[in-house]
Phi, psi and omega in degrees: 000144181250112179247350176212151172206180186233153168208093185256354181276151187286162180305326183292324177292319180297312176308312183298318187288325192250008183306136002274140187201143178264128182269120180242014177210159178267157177212133169232171191304132181230124180255000184200071179277129186248158172307139180081355173273155170277140174215167176292140177220156180249127178232169175250122182235112183051046171082005180237141179282135183227142178251115183238167172268140194213143182275129181282118177130087181306133180245107174306146181303327189280352176302136184289306186233113184294335182290336178250007177290143178291134181289101179271079187282333180233155173231127183285132183295330183289339182231005187300326181282356182255322190290132178311316178302335189253318193303328176282323175296314176301323179295318192226349182231073180263149178224176174240134187245101177301130175207163170232017177168165176212167182242138175235155175246119175273132180273120187230114178052047179065020175236139177266119181258118181286138180234146176254130185237135185205171168290140179309327180284344184060029175284160172296143169213192189220133171280153167279129179222172176228151183220171187206149178255130178245136175079178178225161174064206187303336183266005182292157176212136179273117181233160181213169184220145179263128173279139180239159179216185183294145181287146173285185185287337178287331193248350176308327179288349182259308189201150189278343174246167171211162170294145171285134184246130185259129179283148182307325180292349179255356183312306188294325182290314179305311184282337180295124185293344182266001176294136185295145179308314184302312183300312184301311183299332177295338186267350189274055182241168180285145181286155180303116179298335175299324181274357182252159179221150172216146182212152178291142180221175181301145176289354175300335182296339181303327178272127180299336179296336186272124178203083181210159194287341177285357177293334186264003182296140170300142169229151184300144178292141180284000000 
């Protein structure tokens, strides 16, 4: 499960990573993106990539009240094509979620200890995501969920699951609505453990109200 993530890079870096793309939302440094909050996602609209603001926690179109809907922040890659809440989005509404790291909690002596996980290079990358549009008119909402898979060897000491990371060379294939299901599933694998790093961080990250750069600073293991 992925319960928090970061996007500290500026819009110009995001634009360069996903070029060609139309920027349709504002963005400032985010060190603690939490469920139900809005964040930038990349979608394909009429053949053109767009960076839009979307709410984290997919809400299927048939849900009557978005205020009481369960926050579907993650979708298991092994069953995403089968679950009623996800299968239509997986088939035709896939997205890329710009990020430069995520947080997982390791259980130690009945206590959950947060760890920040990123590429060793600290470069921008993208989660595999799916999206849906709920409602119509002014009350409509664009929502998304992050796909997860089994953790790689670098992350299993922290957590058994991790987000699916899409390589830049596969962005076009992932977003294209005509991509075959078999091809999509071949992309839903654990990222190379050699390229990833994890370190313990402050429990201040637990509060969604905290959003500052020192939250990600390494602290000694207890």
